[in-house]
C-alpha positions in Angstrom: -18.0 43.7 -7.6 -18.5 46.8 -5.5 -15.2 48.3 -6.9 -16.3 47.7 -10.5 -19.6 49.5 -10.0 -18.1 52.3 -8.0 -15.5 53.2 -10.7 -17.9 52.7 -13.6 -20.1 55.3 -11.9 -17.2 57.7 -11.2 -16.3 57.5 -14.9 -19.9 58.2 -15.9 -20.1 61.3 -13.6 -16.8 62.8 -14.6 -17.9 62.8 -18.2 -21.2 64.4 -17.7 -21.4 66.6 -14.6 -19.6 69.8 -15.5 -22.1 72.4 -16.5 -22.0 76.1 -16.9 -25.2 78.0 -16.1 -27.1 81.1 -15.1 -30.0 79.0 -13.7 -30.0 78.5 -9.9 -32.0 75.6 -8.5 -32.0 71.9 -9.2 -32.9 69.4 -11.9 -33.7 65.7 -11.2 -33.1 63.2 -14.0 -33.9 59.6 -14.6 -31.3 57.4 -16.3 -32.2 54.6 -18.7 -29.5 52.2 -19.8 -29.7 51.2 -23.4 -26.5 49.3 -23.7 -24.1 48.0 -20.9 -20.7 46.4 -21.6 -20.7 42.6 -21.2 -18.4 42.7 -18.2 -20.8 45.0 -16.4 -24.1 43.3 -17.4 -24.4 41.4 -14.2 -24.2 44.6 -12.2 -26.7 46.6 -14.3 -29.3 46.6 -11.5 -26.7 48.3 -9.2 -26.1 51.2 -11.5 -27.8 54.5 -10.6 -31.2 55.1 -12.2 -31.5 58.8 -11.2 -29.4 61.8 -10.4 -30.0 65.3 -9.1 -28.1 68.4 -10.3 -27.9 71.5 -8.1 -26.7 74.9 -9.5 -25.6 77.9 -7.6 -23.6 80.7 -9.2 -20.6 79.2 -11.0 -20.9 75.8 -9.1 -22.7 72.6 -9.9 -23.3 69.5 -7.7 -24.5 66.1 -8.9 -25.9 63.5 -6.5 -26.5 59.8 -7.2 -27.3 56.8 -4.9 -25.1 53.8 -5.8 -25.6 50.5 -3.9 -27.2 52.5 -1.0 -24.3 55.0 -0.8 -24.5 58.7 -1.8 -22.0 59.7 -4.4 -21.5 63.4 -5.2 -19.6 65.4 -7.8 -19.1 69.1 -7.3 -17.6 71.3 -10.1 -16.6 74.9 -10.5 -17.5 76.4 -13.9 -15.0 79.2 -13.8 -11.9 76.9 -13.8 -13.4 73.5 -14.6 -12.1 72.1 -11.3 -14.0 70.2 -8.7 -14.1 67.1 -6.5 -15.9 63.8 -6.0 -17.4 62.9 -2.6 -18.0 59.2 -1.9 -19.4 57.6 1.3 -18.7 54.0 0.5 -18.5 51.1 2.9 -17.8 53.5 5.8 -15.1 55.4 3.9 -15.8 59.1 3.4 -13.5 60.3 0.7 -13.1 63.5 -1.3 -11.2 63.1 -4.6 -10.1 66.2 -6.5 -10.9 66.5 -10.2 -8.3 67.8 -12.6 -9.5 70.8 -14.7 -10.8 69.9 -18.1 -11.1 71.7 -21.4 -14.6 72.7 -22.7 -15.8 71.6 -26.1 -15.7 74.5 -28.6 -18.5 75.3 -31.0 -16.4 73.9 -33.8 -16.4 70.5 -32.0 -20.2 70.2 -31.9 -22.7 70.5 -34.8 -26.4 70.7 -34.4 -29.2 69.9 -36.8 -32.3 71.6 -35.4 -35.8 70.1 -36.1 -39.4 71.1 -35.6 -40.2 68.0 -33.6 -41.1 68.9 -30.0 -42.3 67.4 -26.7 -42.8 68.4 -23.1 -40.2 67.3 -20.5 -40.7 68.0 -16.8 -43.3 70.7 -17.7 -41.0 72.5 -20.2 -41.5 72.8 -23.9 -38.6 71.1 -25.6 -37.4 70.8 -29.2 -35.3 68.0 -30.8 -31.9 68.4 -32.2 -29.4 65.9 -33.8 -26.0 66.4 -32.3 -22.8 65.4 -34.0 -19.4 65.5 -32.2 -16.1 64.7 -33.7 -15.3 61.0 -33.5 -18.8 60.1 -32.2 -22.0 58.8 -33.7 -24.9 61.4 -34.0 -27.2 61.5 -31.0 -30.6 63.0 -30.2 -31.0 65.8 -27.6 -34.1 67.7 -26.5 -33.6 71.2 -25.2 -35.7 74.0 -23.8 -35.3 77.8 -24.1 -37.2 78.4 -20.9 -34.1 77.7 -18.7 -31.1 80.0 -19.1 -28.2 77.6 -19.0 -25.9 75.4 -21.1 -24.1 72.1 -20.9 -20.3 72.0 -21.3 -20.5 69.1 -23.8 -23.2 70.9 -25.8 -21.5 74.3 -26.5 -23.5 76.5 -28.7 -26.8 74.7 -28.2 -29.8 77.0 -28.6 -31.1 76.2 -25.1 -30.7 73.9 -22.1 -30.7 70.1 -22.5 -33.5 68.2 -20.6 -32.9 64.9 -22.4 -29.7 63.6 -23.9 -27.9 60.4 -24.7 -24.4 59.5 -23.6 -22.2 56.9 -25.1 -18.9 56.0 -23.3 -16.7 53.0 -22.9 -19.3 50.6 -24.4 -22.1 52.0 -22.3 -25.1 53.9 -23.8 -27.7 55.6 -21.7 -30.3 58.4 -21.9 -30.7 61.1 -19.2 -34.2 62.6 -18.9 -35.3 65.4 -16.6 -38.4 64.6 -14.5 -38.4 67.6 -12.1 -37.1 71.2 -12.2 -37.0 73.3 -9.0 -36.1 77.0 -8.9 -35.4 76.9 -5.1 -31.9 78.2 -4.5 -29.7 75.5 -3.0 -27.7 75.8 0.2 -24.1 76.9 -0.3 -22.9 74.1 2.0 -23.7 71.6 -0.7 -20.6 72.9 -2.7 -17.9 72.4 -0.1 -16.0 69.4 1.2 -17.4 68.3 4.6 -15.0 68.3 7.5 -15.4 64.5 8.1 -14.2 63.6 4.6 -10.5 62.6 3.8 -9.0 64.0 0.6 -7.4 61.3 -1.6 -6.3 61.1 -5.2 -7.9 58.7 -7.7 -4.7 56.5 -7.5 -4.9 56.4 -3.7 -8.5 55.5 -3.9 -7.9 52.7 -6.3 -5.2 51.3 -4.2 -7.5 51.3 -1.2 -9.8 49.0 -3.1 -6.9 46.7 -4.2 -6.2 48.3 -7.6 -2.9 48.5 -9.3 
């Protein structure tokens, strides 16, 4: 059960964490699960319900608490590389992330609307997002924060609420706090007491194929 929840969360993080930005500070989000695959329904209460993103220069760090354990993803915007940190059942592991390709503006289409609302104290506007091979989704963005999300290339602002659909799971991510306090650079390096393992090695340690 713990292995299922852990790798579901790792899959979620790797699809959403990488973010390029000029903003330095942190954004805390709440996560609301709209749809969960049948084989994970029993573990829905164990999935993370919040996350915090830290931004410093070309680096981003995401933190979530899963089943009482802190899970972290750190990414470098310049080369799209990074690593996952997991402190799980007494195992402190750092797992490298392979570089990924950004979406291009041709991959994402936006239909901007006049509908607006306030999120985390910021004025946001609604847009309908269409990506190749995916159903349209709703995003709320602000022009008051100078940054952009890798998956929303070309968006006229910074997303403070968006929806993700992946592997049968659908959830919304909504900011509830934005801080402009500059984060500590130590948050973006692998701690000395963590062991570096590949994803395959980590899966084998949990009894995977």
